[in-house]
C-alpha positions, 0 to 999 in steps of 0.5 A: 500500500502507498500513500497518495502522495508518494504515489504522485511520484510514479504518474505523470500527466501534462498540465498542460492538456488536461484530456491526454495522455502522455505516453512515458517510457523508461526502459532503462530505468529501475523505475516504475510509473503509470500516465495518466490525464490531468483530470483524473490525478487532480481527482485521486482521493487521498489515502491509501492504494495498491499499486502491483507491476509485473514486468521484468528487466530482461535482454529482448526486444519490445516492438510498438507502433504509434499512430497520430489522429489528425484533429479537424 
């Protein structure tokens, strides 16, 4: 369990774009975090949160794609 104050150190948002969810990586750092909209971040109530990150650092590859949706 982690208090919101500690959890906030691991939450990433874009205050200038409160509806957007950022994309952040840390492939080469032994750290963890979650991305969410700034509106959701600001709406989190004080209290304890359960955090579960099930991952490993090992040799291999990661394939991913990116698509930008044009705004009209």
